[in-house]
DRENDO-1510 file (C-alpha; in Angstrom, 1 decimal, always signed):
<recs>
REC; n; res; u; v; w
REC; 1; MET; +0.0; +0.0; +0.0 .
REC; 2; GLN; +2.8; +2.4; +0.9 .
REC; 3; LYS; +4.6; +1.8; -2.5 .
REC; 4; LEU; +1.3; +2.4; -4.3 .
REC; 5; ILE; +0.7; +5.7; -2.6 .
REC; 6; LEU; +4.3; +6.8; -3.2 .
REC; 7; ALA; +4.0; +5.9; -6.9 .
REC; 8; PHE; +0.8; +7.9; -7.2 .
REC; 9; LEU; +2.3; +11.0; -5.5 .
REC; 10; ALA; +5.3; +10.8; -7.8 .
REC; 11; THR; +3.1; +11.1; -10.9 .
REC; 12; LEU; +1.7; +14.3; -9.4 .
REC; 13; VAL; +4.8; +15.9; -8.0 .
REC; 14; LEU; +7.4; +14.9; -10.6 .
REC; 15; PRO; +6.0; +15.6; -14.1 .
REC; 16; SER; +8.2; +15.1; -17.1 .
REC; 17; ALA; +10.2; +18.1; -18.2 .
REC; 18; GLN; +10.1; +16.8; -21.8 .
REC; 19; ALA; +6.3; +17.2; -22.3 .
REC; 20; GLN; +3.2; +18.5; -20.8 .
REC; 21; PRO; +2.1; +16.0; -18.0 .
REC; 22; ASP; -0.8; +13.7; -18.6 .
REC; 23; PHE; -3.3; +13.1; -15.9 .
REC; 24; PRO; -2.5; +10.0; -13.9 .
REC; 25; ALA; -3.9; +6.8; -15.2 .
REC; 26; THR; -7.4; +6.4; -13.8 .
REC; 27; ASP; -6.9; +2.9; -12.6 .
REC; 28; THR; -3.8; +3.9; -10.5 .
REC; 29; LEU; -5.6; +6.9; -9.0 .
REC; 30; SER; -8.7; +4.9; -8.3 .
REC; 31; ARG; -6.8; +2.2; -6.5 .
REC; 32; VAL; -5.0; +4.8; -4.3 .
REC; 33; LEU; -8.3; +6.5; -3.5 .
REC; 34; ASP; -10.0; +3.3; -2.6 .
REC; 35; VAL; -7.3; +2.1; -0.1 .
REC; 36; GLN; -9.1; +1.0; +3.1 .
REC; 37; PRO; -9.4; +1.9; +5.9 .
REC; 38; MET; -7.6; +5.1; +4.9 .
REC; 39; ALA; -10.5; +6.9; +3.1 .
REC; 40; TRP; -13.7; +6.8; +1.1 .
REC; 41; TRP; -13.1; +9.1; -1.9 .
REC; 42; GLY; -15.3; +10.9; -4.5 .
REC; 43; VAL; -13.6; +12.9; -7.2 .
REC; 44; MET; -14.7; +14.7; -10.3 .
REC; 45; ILE; -12.7; +17.0; -12.5 .
REC; 46; ALA; -14.0; +18.7; -15.7 .
REC; 47; ASP; -13.3; +21.6; -18.1 .
REC; 48; ALA; -15.4; +24.4; -16.6 .
REC; 49; ALA; -16.4; +25.7; -20.0 .
REC; 50; THR; -17.0; +22.6; -22.1 .
REC; 51; GLY; -17.9; +20.1; -19.4 .
REC; 52; GLU; -15.4; +17.6; -20.7 .
REC; 53; ILE; -14.6; +15.2; -17.9 .
REC; 54; LEU; -10.9; +14.8; -17.1 .
REC; 55; TYR; -11.4; +12.3; -14.3 .
REC; 56; GLN; -14.1; +10.9; -12.1 .
REC; 57; HIS; -14.2; +8.4; -9.2 .
REC; 58; ASN; -17.5; +7.6; -7.4 .
REC; 59; PRO; -19.0; +10.7; -9.1 .
REC; 60; ASP; -22.6; +9.8; -8.1 .
REC; 61; ARG; -22.0; +8.5; -4.6 .
REC; 62; SER; -23.3; +10.6; -1.7 .
REC; 63; PHE; -20.8; +12.3; +0.5 .
REC; 64; MET; -20.9; +14.6; +3.5 .
REC; 65; PRO; -19.5; +17.8; +2.0 .
REC; 66; ALA; -18.8; +19.7; +5.3 .
REC; 67; SER; -18.3; +23.4; +4.5 .
REC; 68; VAL; -18.4; +22.9; +0.7 .
REC; 69; THR; -22.2; +23.2; +1.5 .
REC; 70; LYS; -21.5; +26.9; +1.6 .
REC; 71; LEU; -21.0; +26.9; -2.2 .
REC; 72; PHE; -24.6; +25.8; -2.6 .
REC; 73; THR; -25.9; +28.4; -0.1 .
REC; 74; THR; -24.0; +31.3; -1.6 .
REC; 75; ALA; -24.7; +30.4; -5.2 .
REC; 76; ALA; -28.5; +30.3; -4.5 .
REC; 77; ALA; -28.4; +33.5; -2.5 .
REC; 78; LEU; -26.3; +35.4; -5.0 .
REC; 79; GLU; -28.5; +34.3; -7.9 .
REC; 80; GLN; -31.9; +34.9; -6.3 .
REC; 81; LEU; -31.2; +37.9; -4.1 .
REC; 82; GLY; -28.5; +39.6; -6.2 .
REC; 83; PRO; -25.0; +40.6; -5.3 .
REC; 84; ASP; -26.2; +44.1; -4.4 .
REC; 85; PHE; -28.7; +42.9; -1.8 .
REC; 86; ARG; -28.3; +44.6; +1.6 .
REC; 87; TYR; -29.8; +44.2; +5.1 .
REC; 88; GLU; -31.5; +47.1; +6.8 .
REC; 89; THR; -31.7; +47.1; +10.6 .
REC; 90; ARG; -33.9; +49.8; +12.2 .
REC; 91; LEU; -33.9; +51.5; +15.6 .
REC; 92; TYR; -37.4; +52.7; +16.6 .
REC; 93; LEU; -38.6; +54.9; +19.4 .
REC; 94; ASP; -41.9; +54.1; +21.1 .
REC; 95; GLY; -43.0; +56.7; +23.7 .
REC; 96; THR; -42.9; +60.4; +24.4 .
REC; 97; LEU; -39.8; +62.6; +24.9 .
REC; 98; ARG; -40.0; +65.4; +27.4 .
REC; 99; GLU; -37.1; +67.5; +28.6 .
REC; 100; GLY; -34.6; +64.7; +27.6 .
REC; 101; LEU; -36.5; +61.9; +29.3 .
REC; 102; LEU; -37.9; +59.1; +27.0 .
REC; 103; GLU; -41.0; +57.7; +28.6 .
REC; 104; GLY; -41.1; +54.5; +26.6 .
REC; 105; ASP; -38.9; +51.9; +24.8 .
REC; 106; LEU; -36.4; +51.6; +22.1 .
REC; 107; ILE; -37.0; +48.7; +19.7 .
REC; 108; VAL; -34.3; +47.2; +17.4 .
REC; 109; ARG; -35.9; +45.5; +14.5 .
REC; 110; GLY; -33.6; +42.9; +13.1 .
REC; 111; ALA; -33.4; +42.1; +9.4 .
REC; 112; GLY; -31.2; +39.0; +9.7 .
REC; 113; ASP; -27.9; +40.8; +9.2 .
REC; 114; PRO; -25.1; +38.6; +10.5 .
REC; 115; SER; -22.4; +41.3; +10.3 .
REC; 116; ILE; -23.4; +43.9; +13.0 .
REC; 117; GLY; -20.6; +44.4; +15.4 .
REC; 118; THR; -18.2; +42.0; +13.8 .
REC; 119; PRO; -15.5; +41.0; +16.3 .
REC; 120; GLY; -12.7; +43.4; +16.2 .
REC; 121; PRO; -11.6; +46.8; +17.5 .
REC; 122; ASP; -14.6; +48.6; +16.0 .
REC; 123; HIS; -17.3; +46.2; +17.1 .
REC; 124; MET; -19.2; +49.0; +19.0 .
REC; 125; ALA; -19.2; +51.5; +16.1 .
REC; 126; LEU; -22.9; +51.0; +15.3 .
REC; 127; PHE; -23.9; +51.5; +18.9 .
REC; 128; ASP; -21.8; +54.7; +19.0 .
REC; 129; THR; -23.7; +55.9; +15.9 .
REC; 130; TRP; -27.0; +55.1; +17.4 .
REC; 131; ALA; -26.1; +56.9; +20.7 .
REC; 132; ASP; -25.2; +59.9; +18.6 .
REC; 133; SER; -28.6; +59.8; +16.8 .
REC; 134; LEU; -30.5; +59.6; +20.2 .
REC; 135; ALA; -28.4; +62.5; +21.6 .
REC; 136; ALA; -29.2; +64.5; +18.5 .
REC; 137; LEU; -33.0; +64.0; +19.2 .
REC; 138; GLY; -32.4; +65.3; +22.8 .
REC; 139; VAL; -32.6; +61.9; +24.5 .
REC; 140; LYS; -30.7; +62.0; +27.8 .
REC; 141; GLN; -32.2; +59.1; +29.6 .
REC; 142; ILE; -34.7; +56.3; +28.9 .
REC; 143; ARG; -37.4; +55.1; +31.3 .
REC; 144; GLY; -38.3; +52.0; +29.4 .
REC; 145; ASN; -36.6; +49.0; +27.9 .
REC; 146; ILE; -34.4; +48.0; +25.0 .
REC; 147; ILE; -36.4; +45.5; +23.0 .
REC; 148; GLY; -35.0; +43.3; +20.4 .
REC; 149; ASP; -37.1; +42.0; +17.5 .
REC; 150; ASP; -35.7; +38.9; +15.9 .
REC; 151; GLN; -38.9; +37.7; +14.3 .
REC; 152; ILE; -37.8; +37.9; +10.7 .
REC; 153; PHE; -36.4; +34.3; +11.2 .
REC; 154; ASP; -38.2; +31.4; +12.7 .
REC; 155; ASP; -37.2; +30.3; +16.2 .
REC; 156; PRO; -34.9; +27.2; +15.9 .
REC; 157; PRO; -31.5; +28.8; +16.6 .
REC; 158; LEU; -29.4; +25.8; +15.4 .
REC; 159; GLY; -29.0; +23.8; +12.3 .
REC; 160; ALA; -30.4; +20.3; +12.0 .
REC; 161; ASP; -28.2; +17.6; +13.6 .
REC; 162; TRP; -25.4; +19.9; +14.8 .
REC; 163; GLY; -23.1; +18.1; +17.3 .
REC; 164; TRP; -23.9; +18.9; +20.9 .
REC; 165; ASP; -20.3; +19.3; +21.8 .
REC; 166; ASP; -19.8; +21.9; +19.0 .
REC; 167; LEU; -22.5; +24.2; +20.4 .
REC; 168; VAL; -20.3; +25.9; +23.0 .
REC; 169; TYR; -17.9; +27.2; +20.4 .
REC; 170; GLY; -18.2; +30.3; +18.2 .
REC; 171; TYR; -18.2; +28.3; +15.0 .
REC; 172; ALA; -21.6; +26.9; +16.0 .
REC; 173; ALA; -23.1; +30.2; +17.3 .
REC; 174; PRO; -26.9; +30.3; +17.3 .
REC; 175; ILE; -28.8; +31.9; +14.4 .
REC; 176; SER; -31.0; +34.9; +15.1 .
REC; 177; GLY; -32.8; +37.6; +13.2 .
REC; 178; LEU; -31.1; +40.1; +15.5 .
REC; 179; THR; -27.3; +39.4; +15.8 .
REC; 180; PHE; -24.4; +41.2; +17.3 .
REC; 181; HIS; -20.7; +40.3; +17.4 .
REC; 182; GLU; -21.5; +37.1; +15.5 .
REC; 183; ASN; -23.3; +35.9; +18.7 .
REC; 184; VAL; -20.1; +35.2; +20.5 .
REC; 185; VAL; -18.1; +36.5; +23.4 .
REC; 186; GLU; -14.3; +36.5; +23.4 .
REC; 187; LEU; -13.0; +34.7; +26.5 .
REC; 188; THR; -9.4; +35.4; +27.5 .
REC; 189; LEU; -7.5; +33.4; +30.1 .
REC; 190; GLN; -4.3; +34.7; +31.6 .
REC; 191; PRO; -2.1; +32.4; +33.9 .
REC; 192; THR; -1.7; +33.6; +37.5 .
REC; 193; SER; +0.2; +31.2; +39.8 .
REC; 194; ILE; +0.6; +27.5; +39.4 .
REC; 195; GLY; -2.4; +25.6; +40.7 .
REC; 196; SER; -4.6; +28.7; +40.8 .
REC; 197; PRO; -7.5; +29.6; +38.4 .
REC; 198; GLY; -6.5; +31.8; +35.4 .
REC; 199; ALA; -7.6; +35.4; +35.2 .
REC; 200; MET; -10.7; +35.4; +33.0 .
REC; 201; ALA; -12.0; +38.3; +30.9 .
REC; 202; LEU; -15.0; +38.5; +28.6 .
REC; 203; SER; -15.6; +40.9; +25.7 .
REC; 204; PRO; -18.1; +42.3; +25.2 .
REC; 205; MET; -19.6; +42.2; +28.6 .
REC; 206; ALA; -23.3; +41.5; +29.0 .
REC; 207; GLY; -23.9; +41.9; +32.7 .
REC; 208; THR; -25.5; +38.9; +34.3 .
REC; 209; LEU; -26.9; +37.6; +31.0 .
REC; 210; HIS; -24.3; +34.9; +30.8 .
REC; 211; ARG; -22.8; +33.0; +33.7 .
REC; 212; PHE; -19.3; +31.7; +33.5 .
REC; 213; VAL; -17.9; +29.4; +36.2 .
REC; 214; ASN; -14.1; +29.7; +36.3 .
REC; 215; ARG; -12.6; +26.3; +37.2 .
REC; 216; SER; -9.5; +26.9; +35.0 .
REC; 217; GLU; -6.1; +26.0; +36.3 .
REC; 218; THR; -2.7; +27.6; +35.8 .
REC; 219; VAL; +0.0; +25.0; +35.0 .
REC; 220; ALA; +3.7; +25.0; +34.6 .
REC; 221; ALA; +5.4; +26.6; +31.6 .
REC; 222; GLY; +6.0; +24.2; +28.8 .
REC; 223; THR; +2.9; +22.1; +29.6 .
REC; 224; ARG; +0.5; +21.6; +26.8 .
REC; 225; LEU; -2.5; +23.9; +26.9 .
REC; 226; ARG; -5.6; +21.8; +27.4 .
REC; 227; GLU; -8.9; +23.4; +26.5 .
REC; 228; LYS; -12.1; +22.4; +28.1 .
REC; 229; TYR; -15.4; +24.4; +27.8 .
REC; 230; THR; -18.7; +22.8; +28.6 .
REC; 231; ARG; -22.2; +24.2; +29.0 .
REC; 232; SER; -24.5; +22.9; +31.7 .
REC; 233; LEU; -27.3; +20.7; +30.7 .
REC; 234; TYR; -29.6; +22.3; +33.3 .
REC; 235; ASP; -29.0; +26.0; +32.8 .
REC; 236; THR; -26.9; +28.4; +30.7 .
REC; 237; ALA; -23.8; +28.3; +32.9 .
REC; 238; MET; -20.6; +27.9; +31.0 .
REC; 239; ILE; -18.0; +25.8; +32.8 .
REC; 240; VAL; -14.4; +26.8; +32.1 .
REC; 241; GLU; -11.9; +24.0; +33.0 .
REC; 242; THR; -9.1; +24.9; +30.7 .
REC; 243; GLN; -5.5; +24.4; +31.8 .
REC; 244; VAL; -3.4; +27.4; +30.7 .
REC; 245; PRO; +0.5; +27.2; +31.1 .
REC; 246; MET; +2.6; +30.0; +32.5 .
REC; 247; GLY; +3.6; +32.4; +29.7 .
REC; 248; ARG; +0.7; +31.6; +27.5 .
REC; 249; THR; -2.6; +33.3; +26.9 .
REC; 250; GLU; -5.7; +31.4; +25.9 .
REC; 251; ARG; -8.4; +33.1; +23.7 .
REC; 252; GLU; -11.6; +31.4; +22.6 .
REC; 253; PHE; -14.8; +32.6; +21.0 .
REC; 254; ILE; -17.7; +31.2; +23.0 .
REC; 255; SER; -21.3; +31.1; +21.7 .
REC; 256; VAL; -24.0; +33.0; +23.5 .
REC; 257; THR; -27.3; +31.3; +24.5 .
REC; 258; HIS; -29.7; +34.1; +23.7 .
REC; 259; PRO; -28.5; +36.3; +20.8 .
REC; 260; THR; -31.4; +38.8; +20.9 .
REC; 261; LEU; -31.0; +39.6; +24.6 .
REC; 262; PHE; -27.2; +39.7; +24.1 .
REC; 263; PHE; -27.7; +42.4; +21.4 .
REC; 264; ALA; -30.2; +44.4; +23.6 .
REC; 265; GLU; -28.1; +44.2; +26.8 .
REC; 266; VAL; -24.8; +45.2; +25.2 .
REC; 267; PHE; -26.6; +48.1; +23.6 .
REC; 268; ARG; -28.2; +49.1; +26.9 .
REC; 269; GLN; -24.9; +49.1; +28.7 .
REC; 270; HIS; -23.2; +51.0; +25.9 .
REC; 271; LEU; -25.9; +53.7; +26.0 .
REC; 272; ALA; -25.3; +54.1; +29.7 .
REC; 273; ALA; -21.5; +54.4; +29.1 .
REC; 274; ARG; -22.3; +57.1; +26.6 .
REC; 275; GLY; -24.3; +59.1; +29.1 .
REC; 276; ILE; -27.8; +57.9; +28.2 .
REC; 277; PRO; -28.9; +55.6; +31.1 .
REC; 278; VAL; -31.6; +53.1; +30.5 .
REC; 279; HIS; -33.8; +52.4; +33.6 .
REC; 280; GLY; -35.5; +49.4; +32.0 .
REC; 281; ALA; -34.1; +46.0; +31.0 .
REC; 282; ALA; -33.0; +44.2; +27.8 .
REC; 283; ARG; -36.1; +42.4; +26.5 .
REC; 284; ASP; -37.0; +40.1; +23.6 .
REC; 285; LEU; -40.1; +40.9; +21.7 .
REC; 286; ASP; -41.2; +37.3; +22.1 .
REC; 287; ASP; -41.9; +38.1; +25.7 .
REC; 288; PHE; -44.7; +40.4; +24.7 .
REC; 289; ALA; -48.2; +39.2; +23.7 .
REC; 290; ASP; -48.7; +42.1; +21.3 .
REC; 291; GLY; -46.2; +43.0; +18.6 .
REC; 292; TYR; -45.7; +46.5; +17.1 .
REC; 293; VAL; -47.3; +48.4; +14.3 .
REC; 294; TYR; -44.0; +49.8; +13.1 .
REC; 295; ASP; -45.6; +52.3; +10.8 .
REC; 296; SER; -46.8; +54.3; +13.8 .
REC; 297; LEU; -43.3; +54.5; +15.4 .
REC; 298; LEU; -40.5; +56.9; +14.9 .
REC; 299; VAL; -37.4; +55.6; +13.1 .
REC; 300; VAL; -34.4; +56.9; +15.0 .
REC; 301; ALA; -31.7; +55.3; +12.8 .
REC; 302; ARG; -31.1; +52.8; +10.1 .
REC; 303; HIS; -28.1; +50.5; +9.5 .
REC; 304; ILE; -27.4; +49.3; +6.0 .
REC; 305; SER; -25.1; +46.3; +5.7 .
REC; 306; GLU; -22.4; +45.7; +3.2 .
REC; 307; SER; -23.5; +44.1; -0.1 .
REC; 308; LEU; -24.4; +40.4; -0.4 .
REC; 309; ALA; -21.3; +40.0; -2.6 .
REC; 310; ASP; -19.1; +41.2; +0.4 .
REC; 311; LEU; -21.0; +39.0; +2.8 .
REC; 312; ALA; -20.7; +35.9; +0.5 .
REC; 313; ALA; -16.9; +36.5; +0.5 .
REC; 314; VAL; -16.8; +36.4; +4.3 .
REC; 315; THR; -18.9; +33.2; +4.1 .
REC; 316; ASN; -16.7; +31.3; +1.7 .
REC; 317; LYS; -13.2; +32.7; +2.2 .
REC; 318; ASP; -13.4; +32.5; +6.0 .
REC; 319; SER; -15.9; +29.6; +6.1 .
REC; 320; ASN; -18.2; +31.6; +8.4 .
REC; 321; ASN; -21.0; +29.3; +9.5 .
REC; 322; LEU; -23.2; +32.0; +11.0 .
REC; 323; TYR; -23.1; +34.0; +7.8 .
REC; 324; ALA; -24.1; +30.9; +5.7 .
REC; 325; GLU; -27.0; +30.1; +8.0 .
REC; 326; HIS; -28.3; +33.7; +7.8 .
REC; 327; LEU; -28.0; +33.8; +4.0 .
REC; 328; LEU; -30.0; +30.6; +3.8 .
REC; 329; ARG; -32.8; +32.0; +6.0 .
REC; 330; THR; -32.7; +35.3; +4.2 .
REC; 331; LEU; -33.3; +33.6; +0.9 .
REC; 332; GLY; -36.4; +32.0; +2.5 .
REC; 333; VAL; -37.7; +35.3; +3.7 .
REC; 334; HIS; -37.2; +37.3; +0.5 .
REC; 335; ARG; -37.9; +34.5; -2.0 .
REC; 336; PRO; -40.5; +32.5; +0.0 .
REC; 337; VAL; -42.1; +29.2; -0.8 .
REC; 338; PRO; -45.7; +29.1; +0.5 .
REC; 339; GLU; -46.4; +27.4; +3.9 .
REC; 340; ALA; -42.9; +27.0; +5.2 .
REC; 341; ALA; -40.9; +28.6; +8.0 .
REC; 342; SER; -37.8; +30.6; +7.0 .
REC; 343; THR; -35.4; +27.7; +7.4 .
REC; 344; ASP; -37.4; +25.3; +5.2 .
REC; 345; MET; -38.2; +28.2; +2.8 .
REC; 346; GLY; -34.5; +28.8; +2.4 .
REC; 347; HIS; -33.9; +25.2; +1.3 .
REC; 348; LYS; -36.9; +25.1; -0.9 .
REC; 349; ALA; -36.1; +28.4; -2.5 .
REC; 350; ALA; -32.5; +27.3; -3.1 .
REC; 351; LEU; -33.8; +24.3; -5.1 .
REC; 352; ARG; -34.7; +26.8; -7.9 .
REC; 353; THR; -31.0; +27.5; -8.4 .
REC; 354; PHE; -30.0; +23.8; -8.1 .
REC; 355; ALA; -32.6; +22.7; -10.6 .
REC; 356; ALA; -31.5; +25.4; -13.1 .
REC; 357; ALA; -28.0; +24.1; -12.7 .
REC; 358; GLY; -29.1; +20.6; -13.7 .
REC; 359; LEU; -28.7; +18.9; -10.3 .
REC; 360; ASP; -30.7; +15.8; -9.5 .
REC; 361; THR; -32.5; +17.6; -6.6 .
REC; 362; LEU; -34.3; +14.3; -5.6 .
REC; 363; ARG; -30.9; +12.9; -4.5 .
REC; 364; LEU; -29.6; +16.2; -3.0 .
REC; 365; GLN; -29.9; +16.4; +0.8 .
REC; 366; LEU; -29.0; +19.6; +2.5 .
REC; 367; ALA; -29.9; +19.9; +6.2 .
REC; 368; ASP; -28.3; +23.3; +6.9 .
REC; 369; GLY; -26.6; +26.2; +5.1 .
REC; 370; SER; -23.1; +25.9; +6.6 .
REC; 371; GLY; -22.1; +22.2; +6.4 .
REC; 372; LEU; -21.9; +21.6; +10.2 .
REC; 373; SER; -24.6; +19.0; +9.9 .
REC; 374; ARG; -23.7; +15.4; +9.1 .
REC; 375; ARG; -27.0; +15.0; +7.3 .
REC; 376; ASN; -25.9; +16.9; +4.3 .
REC; 377; LEU; -25.3; +14.6; +1.4 .
REC; 378; VAL; -23.9; +15.7; -2.0 .
REC; 379; SER; -22.3; +13.9; -4.9 .
REC; 380; PRO; -19.2; +15.1; -6.8 .
REC; 381; ARG; -21.3; +15.3; -9.9 .
REC; 382; MET; -23.7; +17.7; -8.2 .
REC; 383; ALA; -20.9; +19.9; -7.0 .
REC; 384; LEU; -19.4; +20.0; -10.5 .
REC; 385; ALA; -22.7; +20.9; -12.0 .
REC; 386; LEU; -23.2; +23.8; -9.6 .
REC; 387; LEU; -19.6; +25.0; -10.3 .
REC; 388; GLN; -20.1; +24.9; -14.0 .
REC; 389; TYR; -23.4; +26.6; -13.8 .
REC; 390; MET; -21.9; +29.5; -11.8 .
REC; 391; ALA; -18.9; +29.7; -14.0 .
REC; 392; ALA; -21.1; +30.3; -17.0 .
REC; 393; HIS; -23.9; +32.3; -15.3 .
REC; 394; PRO; -25.6; +34.7; -17.6 .
REC; 395; ASP; -25.5; +37.5; -15.1 .
REC; 396; ALA; -21.9; +38.7; -15.1 .
REC; 397; ASP; -22.3; +40.3; -11.6 .
REC; 398; VAL; -23.5; +37.0; -10.1 .
REC; 399; ARG; -20.7; +35.1; -11.9 .
REC; 400; GLN; -18.0; +37.5; -10.6 .
REC; 401; ALA; -19.3; +37.7; -7.1 .
REC; 402; PHE; -19.4; +33.9; -6.7 .
REC; 403; SER; -15.8; +33.5; -8.1 .
REC; 404; ALA; -14.5; +36.4; -5.9 .
REC; 405; SER; -16.1; +34.9; -2.8 .
REC; 406; LEU; -13.8; +31.8; -3.0 .
REC; 407; ALA; -10.5; +31.6; -1.1 .
REC; 408; VAL; -7.4; +31.9; -3.3 .
REC; 409; GLY; -4.6; +29.3; -2.9 .
REC; 410; GLY; -1.7; +30.7; -1.0 .
REC; 411; VAL; -3.3; +34.1; -0.6 .
REC; 412; ASP; -6.3; +34.3; +1.7 .
REC; 413; GLY; -9.1; +32.7; +3.6 .
REC; 414; THR; -8.9; +29.0; +4.5 .
REC; 415; LEU; -6.4; +28.5; +1.6 .
REC; 416; GLU; -3.9; +31.0; +2.8 .
REC; 417; TYR; -1.5; +28.4; +4.0 .
REC; 418; ARG; -2.2; +25.8; +1.3 .
REC; 419; PHE; -0.7; +26.1; -2.2 .
REC; 420; PRO; +2.2; +28.3; -1.2 .
REC; 421; ALA; +4.3; +30.3; -3.5 .
REC; 422; GLY; +6.3; +28.0; -5.8 .
REC; 423; THR; +3.5; +25.4; -6.2 .
REC; 424; ALA; +1.7; +25.2; -9.5 .
REC; 425; ALA; -1.7; +26.2; -8.1 .
REC; 426; TYR; -0.4; +29.2; -6.1 .
REC; 427; GLY; -2.8; +32.1; -6.9 .
REC; 428; LYS; -4.5; +30.0; -9.6 .
REC; 429; VAL; -6.9; +28.0; -7.5 .
REC; 430; ARG; -10.2; +29.4; -6.1 .
REC; 431; ALA; -12.0; +26.9; -3.9 .
REC; 432; LYS; -14.0; +26.1; -0.8 .
REC; 433; THR; -12.6; +23.9; +1.9 .
REC; 434; GLY; -14.7; +21.6; +4.1 .
REC; 435; THR; -13.8; +20.0; +7.4 .
REC; 436; ILE; -15.8; +18.2; +10.1 .
REC; 437; GLY; -15.0; +14.9; +12.0 .
REC; 438; ASN; -13.6; +12.4; +9.5 .
REC; 439; VAL; -14.6; +14.5; +6.6 .
REC; 440; SER; -12.4; +16.7; +4.3 .
REC; 441; ALA; -13.5; +18.3; +1.1 .
REC; 442; LEU; -12.2; +20.7; -1.5 .
REC; 443; ALA; -14.1; +22.1; -4.5 .
REC; 444; GLY; -13.7; +25.0; -6.8 .
REC; 445; TYR; -11.8; +26.1; -9.9 .
REC; 446; VAL; -8.1; +26.0; -11.0 .
REC; 447; GLU; -6.5; +27.6; -14.0 .
REC; 448; SER; -4.1; +25.4; -15.8 .
REC; 449; ALA; -0.7; +26.4; -17.3 .
REC; 450; GLY; -2.5; +26.2; -20.7 .
REC; 451; GLY; -4.9; +28.9; -19.7 .
REC; 452; ARG; -8.0; +26.6; -19.3 .
REC; 453; GLN; -10.2; +26.7; -16.2 .
REC; 454; TYR; -11.1; +23.4; -14.6 .
REC; 455; ALA; -13.8; +22.7; -12.0 .
REC; 456; PHE; -13.1; +20.1; -9.5 .
REC; 457; ALA; -14.7; +18.4; -6.4 .
REC; 458; ILE; -12.7; +16.2; -4.1 .
REC; 459; PHE; -14.6; +14.6; -1.2 .
REC; 460; CYS; -13.1; +12.4; +1.4 .
REC; 461; ASN; -15.2; +10.7; +4.1 .
REC; 462; HIS; -14.7; +8.1; +6.8 .
REC; 463; PHE; -10.9; +8.4; +6.9 .
REC; 464; ILE; -8.8; +7.6; +9.9 .
REC; 465; ALA; -5.6; +9.1; +8.5 .
REC; 466; PRO; -4.4; +12.5; +9.8 .
REC; 467; TYR; -6.1; +15.4; +8.1 .
REC; 468; ASP; -2.8; +16.7; +6.7 .
REC; 469; VAL; -2.4; +13.4; +4.7 .
REC; 470; ILE; -5.8; +13.8; +3.1 .
REC; 471; ARG; -5.3; +17.5; +2.3 .
REC; 472; GLY; -1.9; +16.7; +0.9 .
REC; 473; ILE; -3.5; +14.3; -1.6 .
REC; 474; GLN; -6.1; +16.9; -2.5 .
REC; 475; ASP; -3.5; +19.6; -3.0 .
REC; 476; ARG; -1.3; +17.4; -5.2 .
REC; 477; VAL; -4.3; +16.6; -7.4 .
REC; 478; VAL; -5.1; +20.3; -7.8 .
REC; 479; ASN; -1.4; +21.2; -8.4 .
REC; 480; HIS; -1.3; +18.6; -11.1 .
REC; 481; ILE; -4.3; +20.1; -12.9 .
REC; 482; ALA; -2.6; +23.5; -12.7 .
REC; 483; ARG; +0.4; +22.1; -14.6 .
REC; 484; LEU; -1.7; +20.8; -17.6 .
</recs>
C-alpha cells in the first residue's frame, strides 16, 4: 500500500520536463483513493467551459461535504437575491420625549444581518452611531426597555443535527434575526500562579446575562494547553476548565445562548456608558403578547449592511458558519415558498437554483446552510454541475461575485497556508474547503498552465488518517491540474 501511494504521488509531484504532463492513469488513481481503511473518496474534474470530464471516481456516490455546503448556499443567495442585496436594521422609538426623558422603549428590528458588530476593535461602532442619533434627538435618559425583535427568522436557533459538543464554540453560534458580534463573546484566560485559576476576561460584557464558572487552572510553563469548555445541561452556565500554562494566553470565542437579549443588553450598557442611562431592561419581543405596528413608530436610525457580494466573500473565504445560515434563511424570507418557515423556505427556494444548474434535486440532501450537519449529502457530480453553472452564469455580476467569494490558494481565507508560492496552483486555485469529523473536502476552480479553467470536487469521508495526509493528496491533485 505504501509503495502504491508513493508511486501515485510521484506522478503528481514529478511531471516530465520533456512534455506537458498527462493526468495520472485512472486505474492507478482509483486504486489509491480506494485504499481502506484510509479513506472513502469521491472525485470529479472537468473543463469548466465545455464540461469535458478529465477524471471521475465515485461521481454519483453521496458524501458529507462539510463546508463545501456553503457553495450551494452562496450560489443560490447570489443568484436569487442579487450581489447588491443589503440588510436594513432599524432602531425605533416608542414613547414620548419630554425634557430629555424618553417615557417609553427603544426597539431594534432585526433584518437577519449577521455582520453587525463583527468581532474586532470597531465592534461598538454602530452603537456609537445610534447613541449619537439619540443624543441629536435630545434623549438624555430612557425610562423604558431596550427591546430586540428577531422575528424575521423562525425560532430554531441551530442547524439540523449539529453536534452537541460543538455548540459551546463560536463556529456553532446560534442563528438569530437580530445578531451582534456574531453571537459570541471572546474569552481570555491569563495564567496567574501554578495551581490557581487563570484570570478570566470577557468581551463584550453582557452583565449577568451569561454566567461563566471559572474552574480553570494555571499549570507549569512548557505544559500543553488543554482546552475544556462545557455548557451545563440544566442551565446556561458555562464551565471553564481549561489548563493554561505560565507564559501563555488562551483566547476562545464562546457562543451566547440568547442572541437577541445579548444584542439588547450590550446596547443598553453602551448607551449608559455614553451618558444615556436606560432604567428598564433588555427584553425580547417574544416576551410580549402584542407586537408592534412599526408604521406608527419613529425611526431613529437605520443601519445598511455591506453588499451580499461582500458577505458571501466572508462566508466562503473564512468559512463563516453563521453567515451561511443567515444567508439561507434570508433567501427563504425574501424568496419565499408558501407554507414554510424561514429555514425550510430557504432550502426550498434554493432548489430553484439547483434545478436550473441541472442537479438531481431528488438525490440532494441539505440539512443546513453551513455544512456543520452530518445529514448533508452531496455527490461530486452535483458539486461539478453547480460550479459549471456558476462559471457560465448569464449575469456577469453574479458570476463575478461567486468567483470572488472563494479563497485563493496561498493568498487568503482558508487556503492562505495551502498552495504556497512555488507550487503550480499558487494564486490560480479558487476553492472552498470543508472539514468536520472524519470529513475533508475541497471544491472550486483552478486555472491550468495552458490557460484553461477546470472545475473540481474532491470529497473524502470516513478516513482515519491524519487530516494533513488527506489534504496533501487533495493539494497534489489540484497542483497537477494546474500544470496541464
